[in-house]
N, CA and C atoms of all chains as a GROMACS GRO file, in nm:
protein
  492
    1MET      N    1   3.648  -2.592  -2.084
    1MET     CA    2   3.525  -2.624  -2.012
    1MET      C    3   3.439  -2.500  -1.997
    2ASN      N    4   3.310  -2.522  -1.994
    2ASN     CA    5   3.218  -2.411  -1.982
    2ASN      C    6   3.170  -2.399  -1.836
    3PHE      N    7   3.184  -2.282  -1.778
    3PHE     CA    8   3.140  -2.262  -1.640
    3PHE      C    9   3.025  -2.162  -1.636
    4SER      N   10   2.933  -2.189  -1.546
    4SER     CA   11   2.828  -2.090  -1.529
    4SER      C   12   2.856  -2.012  -1.401
    5VAL      N   13   2.866  -1.881  -1.416
    5VAL     CA   14   2.919  -1.794  -1.311
    5VAL      C   15   2.810  -1.702  -1.257
    6GLU      N   16   2.812  -1.680  -1.127
    6GLU     CA   17   2.717  -1.587  -1.066
    6GLU      C   18   2.796  -1.492  -0.978
    7VAL      N   19   2.784  -1.362  -1.002
    7VAL     CA   20   2.853  -1.262  -0.920
    7VAL      C   21   2.748  -1.183  -0.843
    8LYS      N   22   2.758  -1.184  -0.710
    8LYS     CA   23   2.664  -1.110  -0.625
    8LYS      C   24   2.732  -0.985  -0.575
    9THR      N   25   2.679  -0.868  -0.602
    9THR     CA   26   2.739  -0.746  -0.548
    9THR      C   27   2.641  -0.676  -0.456
   10SER      N   28   2.692  -0.629  -0.345
   10SER     CA   29   2.608  -0.552  -0.254
   10SER      C   30   2.692  -0.440  -0.195
   11LEU      N   31   2.628  -0.337  -0.145
   11LEU     CA   32   2.703  -0.227  -0.085
   11LEU      C   33   2.766  -0.273   0.046
   12LYS      N   34   2.887  -0.224   0.075
   12LYS     CA   35   2.953  -0.260   0.201
   12LYS      C   36   2.869  -0.212   0.318
   13LYS      N   37   2.885  -0.281   0.432
   13LYS     CA   38   2.813  -0.242   0.554
   13LYS      C   39   2.844  -0.097   0.589
   14GLY      N   40   2.740  -0.024   0.626
   14GLY     CA   41   2.762   0.114   0.668
   14GLY      C   42   2.743   0.213   0.555
   15MET      N   43   2.744   0.164   0.426
   15MET     CA   44   2.721   0.255   0.314
   15MET      C   45   2.572   0.288   0.309
   16LEU      N   46   2.540   0.413   0.279
   16LEU     CA   47   2.400   0.450   0.260
   16LEU      C   48   2.348   0.383   0.134
   17ASN      N   49   2.226   0.327   0.140
   17ASN     CA   50   2.167   0.264   0.023
   17ASN      C   51   2.035   0.334  -0.010
   18PRO      N   52   2.042   0.436  -0.096
   18PRO     CA   53   1.922   0.515  -0.125
   18PRO      C   54   1.811   0.432  -0.190
   19GLU      N   55   1.850   0.332  -0.270
   19GLU     CA   56   1.749   0.246  -0.335
   19GLU      C   57   1.668   0.174  -0.227
   20ALA      N   58   1.739   0.115  -0.130
   20ALA     CA   59   1.670   0.040  -0.025
   20ALA      C   60   1.583   0.132   0.059
   21SER      N   61   1.632   0.253   0.090
   21SER     CA   62   1.550   0.337   0.177
   21SER      C   63   1.429   0.391   0.102
   22THR      N   64   1.444   0.411  -0.030
   22THR     CA   65   1.328   0.454  -0.109
   22THR      C   66   1.222   0.344  -0.111
   23ILE      N   67   1.265   0.219  -0.129
   23ILE     CA   68   1.171   0.106  -0.128
   23ILE      C   69   1.099   0.100   0.006
   24GLU      N   70   1.176   0.114   0.115
   24GLU     CA   71   1.117   0.105   0.249
   24GLU      C   72   1.014   0.215   0.270
   25LYS      N   73   1.046   0.337   0.228
   25LYS     CA   74   0.951   0.449   0.244
   25LYS      C   75   0.827   0.428   0.158
   26ALA      N   76   0.847   0.382   0.035
   26ALA     CA   77   0.733   0.361  -0.055
   26ALA      C   78   0.642   0.251   0.000
   27LEU      N   79   0.701   0.145   0.056
   27LEU     CA   80   0.619   0.038   0.116
   27LEU      C   81   0.544   0.091   0.237
   28ALA      N   82   0.609   0.180   0.314
   28ALA     CA   83   0.542   0.237   0.432
   28ALA      C   84   0.421   0.319   0.388
   29LEU      N   85   0.433   0.391   0.277
   29LEU     CA   86   0.320   0.471   0.226
   29LEU      C   87   0.203   0.381   0.187
   30LEU      N   88   0.233   0.256   0.149
   30LEU     CA   89   0.127   0.160   0.114
   30LEU      C   90   0.085   0.078   0.238
   31ASP      N   91   0.130   0.122   0.356
   31ASP     CA   92   0.093   0.058   0.483
   31ASP      C   93   0.157  -0.078   0.506
   32TYR      N   94   0.273  -0.102   0.442
   32TYR     CA   95   0.348  -0.223   0.475
   32TYR      C   96   0.467  -0.181   0.560
   33ASP      N   97   0.483  -0.246   0.674
   33ASP     CA   98   0.588  -0.206   0.766
   33ASP      C   99   0.705  -0.305   0.757
   34VAL      N  100   0.809  -0.267   0.685
   34VAL     CA  101   0.925  -0.356   0.671
   34VAL      C  102   1.051  -0.288   0.724
   35ASN      N  103   1.150  -0.368   0.764
   35ASN     CA  104   1.273  -0.314   0.823
   35ASN      C  105   1.396  -0.376   0.757
   36ASN      N  106   1.511  -0.313   0.785
   36ASN     CA  107   1.641  -0.366   0.740
   36ASN      C  108   1.643  -0.399   0.590
   37THR      N  109   1.589  -0.311   0.508
   37THR     CA  110   1.586  -0.339   0.364
   37THR      C  111   1.727  -0.330   0.305
   38GLN      N  112   1.760  -0.429   0.225
   38GLN     CA  113   1.890  -0.432   0.156
   38GLN      C  114   1.865  -0.466   0.010
   39THR      N  115   1.954  -0.426  -0.077
   39THR     CA  116   1.943  -0.468  -0.217
   39THR      C  117   2.074  -0.536  -0.259
   40ILE      N  118   2.059  -0.635  -0.343
   40ILE     CA  119   2.174  -0.712  -0.394
   40ILE      C  120   2.157  -0.726  -0.545
   41ASN      N  121   2.264  -0.711  -0.619
   41ASN     CA  122   2.257  -0.734  -0.764
   41ASN      C  123   2.331  -0.861  -0.799
   42ILE      N  124   2.269  -0.940  -0.888
   42ILE     CA  125   2.336  -1.060  -0.935
   42ILE      C  126   2.361  -1.048  -1.084
   43ILE      N  127   2.481  -1.079  -1.127
   43ILE     CA  128   2.512  -1.086  -1.270
   43ILE      C  129   2.550  -1.231  -1.299
   44LYS      N  130   2.477  -1.294  -1.394
   44LYS     CA  131   2.505  -1.434  -1.428
   44LYS      C  132   2.554  -1.442  -1.571
   45PHE      N  133   2.652  -1.525  -1.596
   45PHE     CA  134   2.695  -1.546  -1.734
   45PHE      C  135   2.768  -1.678  -1.749
   46ASP      N  136   2.790  -1.719  -1.873
   46ASP     CA  137   2.867  -1.839  -1.902
   46ASP      C  138   3.006  -1.799  -1.948
   47LEU      N  139   3.104  -1.876  -1.906
   47LEU     CA  140   3.242  -1.841  -1.934
   47LEU      C  141   3.318  -1.967  -1.970
   48ASP      N  142   3.406  -1.956  -2.070
   48ASP     CA  143   3.487  -2.068  -2.111
   48ASP      C  144   3.626  -2.055  -2.049
   49ALA      N  145   3.670  -2.156  -1.974
   49ALA     CA  146   3.803  -2.149  -1.914
   49ALA      C  147   3.857  -2.289  -1.900
   50GLU      N  148   3.990  -2.300  -1.878
   50GLU     CA  149   4.053  -2.433  -1.873
   50GLU      C  150   4.026  -2.506  -1.743
   51SER      N  151   4.014  -2.430  -1.633
   51SER     CA  152   3.989  -2.494  -1.504
   51SER      C  153   3.905  -2.400  -1.419
   52ARG      N  154   3.852  -2.455  -1.310
   52ARG     CA  155   3.772  -2.373  -1.219
   52ARG      C  156   3.855  -2.258  -1.160
   53ASP      N  157   3.982  -2.287  -1.127
   53ASP     CA  158   4.068  -2.182  -1.070
   53ASP      C  159   4.090  -2.069  -1.170
   54GLU      N  160   4.114  -2.109  -1.297
   54GLU     CA  161   4.135  -2.005  -1.397
   54GLU      C  162   4.008  -1.921  -1.413
   55ALA      N  163   3.893  -1.989  -1.414
   55ALA     CA  164   3.765  -1.917  -1.425
   55ALA      C  165   3.751  -1.819  -1.308
   56TYR      N  166   3.781  -1.868  -1.187
   56TYR     CA  167   3.767  -1.782  -1.069
   56TYR      C  168   3.856  -1.658  -1.080
   57ASN      N  169   3.981  -1.680  -1.122
   57ASN     CA  170   4.074  -1.566  -1.135
   57ASN      C  171   4.025  -1.465  -1.237
   58GLN      N  172   3.976  -1.516  -1.352
   58GLN     CA  173   3.924  -1.425  -1.455
   58GLN      C  174   3.808  -1.344  -1.400
   59VAL      N  175   3.714  -1.412  -1.331
   59VAL     CA  176   3.596  -1.341  -1.282
   59VAL      C  177   3.635  -1.240  -1.175
   60ASP      N  178   3.734  -1.277  -1.092
   60ASP     CA  179   3.780  -1.184  -0.990
   60ASP      C  180   3.837  -1.057  -1.055
   61GLN      N  181   3.915  -1.075  -1.162
   61GLN     CA  182   3.966  -0.957  -1.234
   61GLN      C  183   3.852  -0.874  -1.292
   62MET      N  184   3.751  -0.942  -1.352
   62MET     CA  185   3.635  -0.868  -1.408
   62MET      C  186   3.569  -0.784  -1.299
   63CYS      N  187   3.556  -0.843  -1.178
   63CYS     CA  188   3.491  -0.770  -1.068
   63CYS      C  189   3.571  -0.646  -1.034
   64GLN      N  190   3.705  -0.662  -1.022
   64GLN     CA  191   3.790  -0.549  -0.984
   64GLN      C  192   3.788  -0.440  -1.090
   65LYS      N  193   3.784  -0.484  -1.219
   65LYS     CA  194   3.798  -0.385  -1.326
   65LYS      C  195   3.666  -0.322  -1.366
   66LEU      N  196   3.556  -0.402  -1.361
   66LEU     CA  197   3.434  -0.352  -1.425
   66LEU      C  198   3.305  -0.377  -1.347
   67LEU      N  199   3.289  -0.498  -1.293
   67LEU     CA  200   3.156  -0.534  -1.241
   67LEU      C  201   3.124  -0.467  -1.108
   68CYS      N  202   3.227  -0.440  -1.028
   68CYS     CA  203   3.202  -0.377  -0.898
   68CYS      C  204   3.294  -0.257  -0.882
   69ASN      N  205   3.260  -0.176  -0.785
   69ASN     CA  206   3.352  -0.073  -0.738
   69ASN      C  207   3.402  -0.122  -0.602
   70PRO      N  208   3.527  -0.174  -0.598
   70PRO     CA  209   3.574  -0.239  -0.476
   70PRO      C  210   3.578  -0.146  -0.354
   71VAL      N  211   3.572  -0.014  -0.380
   71VAL     CA  212   3.572   0.081  -0.267
   71VAL      C  213   3.440   0.074  -0.190
   72ILE      N  214   3.330   0.056  -0.263
   72ILE     CA  215   3.200   0.060  -0.194
   72ILE      C  216   3.124  -0.073  -0.198
   73HIS      N  217   3.167  -0.166  -0.283
   73HIS     CA  218   3.092  -0.292  -0.295
   73HIS      C  219   3.165  -0.412  -0.236
   74ASP      N  220   3.089  -0.502  -0.177
   74ASP     CA  221   3.138  -0.636  -0.148
   74ASP      C  222   3.092  -0.726  -0.263
   75TYR      N  223   3.175  -0.823  -0.300
   75TYR     CA  224   3.127  -0.916  -0.404
   75TYR      C  225   3.157  -1.060  -0.367
   76GLU      N  226   3.075  -1.149  -0.426
   76GLU     CA  227   3.083  -1.291  -0.396
   76GLU      C  228   3.074  -1.362  -0.530
   77ILE      N  229   3.164  -1.457  -0.553
   77ILE     CA  230   3.167  -1.526  -0.683
   77ILE      C  231   3.128  -1.672  -0.664
   78ASP      N  232   3.028  -1.717  -0.740
   78ASP     CA  233   2.992  -1.859  -0.739
   78ASP      C  234   3.017  -1.916  -0.877
   79ILE      N  235   3.088  -2.028  -0.883
   79ILE     CA  236   3.116  -2.089  -1.014
   79ILE      C  237   3.067  -2.233  -1.015
   80CYS      N  238   2.981  -2.266  -1.114
   80CYS     CA  239   2.938  -2.405  -1.129
   80CYS      C  240   2.992  -2.459  -1.260
   81GLY      N  241   3.054  -2.576  -1.255
   81GLY     CA  242   3.098  -2.640  -1.379
   81GLY      C  243   2.977  -2.696  -1.451
   82GLU      N  244   2.988  -2.717  -1.581
   82GLU     CA  245   2.872  -2.768  -1.654
   82GLU      C  246   2.892  -2.911  -1.697
   83MET      N  247   0.527  -1.285   1.459
   83MET     CA  248   0.656  -1.344   1.424
   83MET      C  249   0.730  -1.261   1.320
   84ASN      N  250   0.861  -1.265   1.331
   84ASN     CA  251   0.941  -1.187   1.239
   84ASN      C  252   0.995  -1.279   1.127
   85PHE      N  253   0.970  -1.239   1.003
   85PHE     CA  254   1.018  -1.321   0.891
   85PHE      C  255   1.123  -1.243   0.813
   86SER      N  256   1.221  -1.316   0.763
   86SER     CA  257   1.318  -1.249   0.677
   86SER      C  258   1.287  -1.290   0.532
   87VAL      N  259   1.264  -1.189   0.451
   87VAL     CA  260   1.207  -1.210   0.317
   87VAL      C  261   1.308  -1.173   0.210
   88GLU      N  262   1.310  -1.250   0.103
   88GLU     CA  263   1.397  -1.221  -0.010
   88GLU      C  264   1.312  -1.225  -0.137
   89VAL      N  265   1.311  -1.116  -0.212
   89VAL     CA  266   1.236  -1.113  -0.339
   89VAL      C  267   1.337  -1.102  -0.453
   90LYS      N  268   1.332  -1.199  -0.544
   90LYS     CA  269   1.422  -1.200  -0.661
   90LYS      C  270   1.343  -1.155  -0.782
   91THR      N  271   1.384  -1.049  -0.848
   91THR     CA  272   1.314  -1.009  -0.971
   91THR      C  273   1.409  -1.015  -1.089
   92SER      N  274   1.357  -1.068  -1.199
   92SER     CA  275   1.436  -1.071  -1.322
   92SER      C  276   1.343  -1.044  -1.438
   93LEU      N  277   1.400  -1.003  -1.549
   93LEU     CA  278   1.317  -0.978  -1.668
   93LEU      C  279   1.265  -1.110  -1.723
   94LYS      N  280   1.141  -1.109  -1.772
   94LYS     CA  281   1.084  -1.230  -1.832
   94LYS      C  282   1.168  -1.272  -1.952
   95LYS      N  283   1.163  -1.401  -1.981
   95LYS     CA  284   1.238  -1.454  -2.096
   95LYS      C  285   1.195  -1.382  -2.224
   96GLY      N  286   1.291  -1.349  -2.308
   96GLY     CA  287   1.258  -1.286  -2.434
   96GLY      C  288   1.261  -1.134  -2.427
   97MET      N  289   1.257  -1.077  -2.303
   97MET     CA  290   1.267  -0.931  -2.291
   97MET      C  291   1.412  -0.889  -2.316
   98LEU      N  292   1.430  -0.777  -2.386
   98LEU     CA  293   1.564  -0.723  -2.404
   98LEU      C  294   1.618  -0.675  -2.269
   99ASN      N  295   1.743  -0.706  -2.241
   99ASN     CA  296   1.803  -0.660  -2.116
   99ASN      C  297   1.926  -0.574  -2.149
  100PRO      N  298   1.907  -0.443  -2.162
  100PRO     CA  299   2.017  -0.356  -2.204
  100PRO      C  300   2.131  -0.356  -2.102
  101GLU      N  301   2.100  -0.371  -1.974
  101GLU     CA  302   2.205  -0.374  -1.871
  101GLU      C  303   2.299  -0.493  -1.898
  102ALA      N  304   2.238  -0.610  -1.920
  102ALA     CA  305   2.318  -0.731  -1.944
  102ALA      C  306   2.399  -0.719  -2.072
  103SER      N  307   2.339  -0.662  -2.179
  103SER     CA  308   2.417  -0.658  -2.303
  103SER      C  309   2.528  -0.555  -2.293
  104THR      N  310   2.506  -0.446  -2.217
  104THR     CA  311   2.615  -0.349  -2.195
  104THR      C  312   2.730  -0.414  -2.121
  105ILE      N  313   2.699  -0.493  -2.016
  105ILE     CA  314   2.804  -0.562  -1.940
  105ILE      C  315   2.882  -0.655  -2.032
  106GLU      N  316   2.808  -0.730  -2.115
  106GLU     CA  317   2.873  -0.826  -2.205
  106GLU      C  318   2.966  -0.754  -2.304
  107LYS      N  319   2.918  -0.643  -2.359
  107LYS     CA  320   3.003  -0.568  -2.455
  107LYS      C  321   3.125  -0.509  -2.386
  108ALA      N  322   3.105  -0.455  -2.265
  108ALA     CA  323   3.217  -0.394  -2.193
  108ALA      C  324   3.321  -0.500  -2.157
  109LEU      N  325   3.275  -0.620  -2.118
  109LEU     CA  326   3.370  -0.728  -2.087
  109LEU      C  327   3.444  -0.771  -2.213
  110ALA      N  328   3.374  -0.771  -2.327
  110ALA     CA  329   3.439  -0.808  -2.453
  110ALA      C  330   3.550  -0.708  -2.487
  111LEU      N  331   3.526  -0.579  -2.460
  111LEU     CA  332   3.628  -0.477  -2.486
  111LEU      C  333   3.752  -0.500  -2.399
  112LEU      N  334   3.734  -0.560  -2.282
  112LEU     CA  335   3.847  -0.592  -2.194
  112LEU      C  336   3.902  -0.732  -2.222
  113ASP      N  337   3.857  -0.792  -2.336
  113ASP     CA  338   3.906  -0.924  -2.379
  113ASP      C  339   3.856  -1.041  -2.296
  114TYR      N  340   3.743  -1.025  -2.229
  114TYR     CA  341   3.681  -1.139  -2.162
  114TYR      C  342   3.562  -1.182  -2.248
  115ASP      N  343   3.557  -1.309  -2.278
  115ASP     CA  344   3.452  -1.357  -2.368
  115ASP      C  345   3.345  -1.431  -2.286
  116VAL      N  346   3.234  -1.364  -2.256
  116VAL     CA  347   3.127  -1.427  -2.179
  116VAL      C  348   2.998  -1.429  -2.260
  117ASN      N  349   2.910  -1.523  -2.226
  117ASN     CA  350   2.784  -1.540  -2.300
  117ASN      C  351   2.666  -1.548  -2.205
  118ASN      N  352   2.545  -1.536  -2.263
  118ASN     CA  353   2.421  -1.554  -2.188
  118ASN      C  354   2.416  -1.471  -2.060
  119THR      N  355   2.456  -1.346  -2.070
  119THR     CA  356   2.456  -1.263  -1.949
  119THR      C  357   2.313  -1.229  -1.908
  120GLN      N  358   2.286  -1.244  -1.779
  120GLN     CA  359   2.156  -1.211  -1.723
  120GLN      C  360   2.177  -1.126  -1.598
  121THR      N  361   2.081  -1.043  -1.562
  121THR     CA  362   2.090  -0.971  -1.435
  121THR      C  363   1.966  -1.001  -1.351
  122ILE      N  364   1.986  -1.009  -1.222
  122ILE     CA  365   1.879  -1.038  -1.127
  122ILE      C  366   1.892  -0.938  -1.012
  123ASN      N  367   1.780  -0.887  -0.966
  123ASN     CA  368   1.783  -0.799  -0.849
  123ASN      C  369   1.721  -0.869  -0.731
  124ILE      N  370   1.785  -0.856  -0.615
  124ILE     CA  371   1.729  -0.912  -0.493
  124ILE      C  372   1.697  -0.798  -0.397
  125ILE      N  373   1.578  -0.801  -0.340
  125ILE     CA  374   1.543  -0.707  -0.234
  125ILE      C  375   1.519  -0.791  -0.109
  126LYS      N  376   1.591  -0.760  -0.001
  126LYS     CA  377   1.579  -0.835   0.124
  126LYS      C  378   1.523  -0.744   0.232
  127PHE      N  379   1.433  -0.792   0.313
  127PHE     CA  380   1.387  -0.712   0.428
  127PHE      C  381   1.327  -0.802   0.535
  128ASP      N  382   1.304  -0.742   0.651
  128ASP     CA  383   1.238  -0.813   0.762
  128ASP      C  384   1.093  -0.766   0.770
  129LEU      N  385   1.005  -0.860   0.800
  129LEU     CA  386   0.861  -0.829   0.799
  129LEU      C  387   0.797  -0.898   0.919
  130ASP      N  388   0.706  -0.827   0.983
  130ASP     CA  389   0.635  -0.884   1.097
  130ASP      C  390   0.499  -0.933   1.048
  131ALA      N  391   0.467  -1.062   1.071
  131ALA     CA  392   0.337  -1.114   1.028
  131ALA      C  393   0.297  -1.227   1.120
  132GLU      N  394   0.168  -1.263   1.117
  132GLU     CA  395   0.120  -1.364   1.212
  132GLU      C  396   0.159  -1.506   1.171
  133SER      N  397   0.167  -1.530   1.041
  133SER     CA  398   0.206  -1.664   0.996
  133SER      C  399   0.283  -1.650   0.865
  134ARG      N  400   0.344  -1.761   0.827
  134ARG     CA  401   0.420  -1.763   0.702
  134ARG      C  402   0.330  -1.734   0.582
  135ASP      N  403   0.206  -1.789   0.585
  135ASP     CA  404   0.113  -1.766   0.474
  135ASP      C  405   0.075  -1.619   0.464
  136GLU      N  406   0.050  -1.557   0.581
  136GLU     CA  407   0.014  -1.416   0.578
  136GLU      C  408   0.132  -1.335   0.524
  137ALA      N  409   0.253  -1.369   0.570
  137ALA     CA  410   0.372  -1.299   0.521
  137ALA      C  411   0.382  -1.314   0.369
  138TYR      N  412   0.362  -1.436   0.319
  138TYR     CA  413   0.373  -1.460   0.174
  138TYR      C  414   0.272  -1.375   0.097
  139ASN      N  415   0.146  -1.372   0.149
  139ASN     CA  416   0.043  -1.294   0.081
  139ASN      C  417   0.077  -1.145   0.078
  140GLN      N  418   0.127  -1.095   0.192
  140GLN     CA  419   0.164  -0.953   0.196
  140GLN      C  420   0.275  -0.923   0.095
  141VAL      N  421   0.378  -1.010   0.092
  141VAL     CA  422   0.491  -0.984   0.002
  141VAL      C  423   0.445  -0.995  -0.143
  142ASP      N  424   0.354  -1.090  -0.171
  142ASP     CA  425   0.303  -1.103  -0.307
  142ASP      C  426   0.231  -0.974  -0.350
  143GLN      N  427   0.151  -0.917  -0.259
  143GLN     CA  428   0.085  -0.790  -0.290
  143GLN      C  429   0.188  -0.679  -0.314
  144MET      N  430   0.293  -0.674  -0.228
  144MET     CA  431   0.398  -0.572  -0.246
  144MET      C  432   0.461  -0.583  -0.385
  145CYS      N  433   0.485  -0.710  -0.428
  145CYS     CA  434   0.546  -0.731  -0.559
  145CYS      C  435   0.455  -0.678  -0.669
  146GLN      N  436   0.326  -0.711  -0.660
  146GLN     CA  437   0.231  -0.669  -0.764
  146GLN      C  438   0.218  -0.517  -0.768
  147LYS      N  439   0.220  -0.454  -0.647
  147LYS     CA  440   0.192  -0.311  -0.641
  147LYS      C  441   0.315  -0.225  -0.662
  148LEU      N  442   0.432  -0.272  -0.616
  148LEU     CA  443   0.546  -0.180  -0.612
  148LEU      C  444   0.679  -0.240  -0.654
  149LEU      N  445   0.710  -0.362  -0.604
  149LEU     CA  446   0.848  -0.410  -0.621
  149LEU      C  447   0.879  -0.456  -0.764
  150CYS      N  448   0.776  -0.503  -0.836
  150CYS     CA  449   0.800  -0.550  -0.972
  150CYS      C  450   0.698  -0.488  -1.066
  151ASN      N  451   0.728  -0.497  -1.192
  151ASN     CA  452   0.629  -0.470  -1.294
  151ASN      C  453   0.589  -0.606  -1.352
  152PRO      N  454   0.470  -0.658  -1.313
  152PRO     CA  455   0.435  -0.796  -1.350
  152PRO      C  456   0.425  -0.818  -1.502
  153VAL      N  457   0.419  -0.708  -1.577
  153VAL     CA  458   0.414  -0.722  -1.724
  153VAL      C  459   0.550  -0.769  -1.778
  154ILE      N  460   0.657  -0.718  -1.720
  154ILE     CA  461   0.789  -0.751  -1.775
  154ILE      C  462   0.878  -0.833  -1.681
  155HIS      N  463   0.841  -0.841  -1.554
  155HIS     CA  464   0.927  -0.912  -1.458
  155HIS      C  465   0.868  -1.044  -1.411
  156ASP      N  466   0.956  -1.141  -1.390
  156ASP     CA  467   0.923  -1.260  -1.311
  156ASP      C  468   0.972  -1.235  -1.169
  157TYR      N  469   0.899  -1.283  -1.070
  157TYR     CA  470   0.952  -1.269  -0.934
  157TYR      C  471   0.938  -1.398  -0.856
  158GLU      N  472   1.025  -1.411  -0.755
  158GLU     CA  473   1.033  -1.532  -0.675
  158GLU      C  474   1.044  -1.484  -0.530
  159ILE      N  475   0.962  -1.541  -0.444
  159ILE     CA  476   0.961  -1.497  -0.304
  159ILE      C  477   1.015  -1.608  -0.214
  160ASP      N  478   1.114  -1.576  -0.130
  160ASP     CA  479   1.166  -1.672  -0.031
  160ASP      C  480   1.141  -1.615   0.106
  161ILE      N  481   1.080  -1.694   0.193
  161ILE     CA  482   1.053  -1.647   0.328
  161ILE      C  483   1.117  -1.742   0.430
  162CYS      N  484   1.201  -1.684   0.520
  162CYS     CA  485   1.258  -1.765   0.628
  162CYS      C  486   1.204  -1.713   0.759
  163GLY      N  487   1.153  -1.803   0.843
  163GLY     CA  488   1.111  -1.762   0.977
  163GLY      C  489   1.235  -1.739   1.061
  164GLU      N  490   1.220  -1.660   1.169
  164GLU     CA  491   1.339  -1.633   1.252
  164GLU      C  492   1.330  -1.704   1.385
   0.00000   0.00000   0.00000
């Protein structure tokens, strides 16, 4: 079966996020006043697996090995069957 | 009123996405076979505005001026009132 997978990675709470603070400062320079800026990355792909559980396990391994750094990132896996 | 805003930016269809193809190749080297890899960036922040329409207009200007490159990016704005 073909599954469409979405992996959301974001920095763990308390980690400094230089990208977000740069965006906030740059917006302030343009006179936009925004707060609590956060950034999230989404990686979407299609994956062939025998079952939803197998797909989930594979994606979880991918996250641990390559897609995220589990020390500093939180990740969330969404799987939709096709 | 305080609005919580989410801006999703992704490359327009047909644009080369080196980040996505690098991820796909790296996963292939680890024996995971995935297809149609895409990447999406989300920027979330809180914004003070008088109405939802005003908030939307401000965020649209931010996207045009700073958050996206309208030549190569598509963007989507989600606004939730608090």
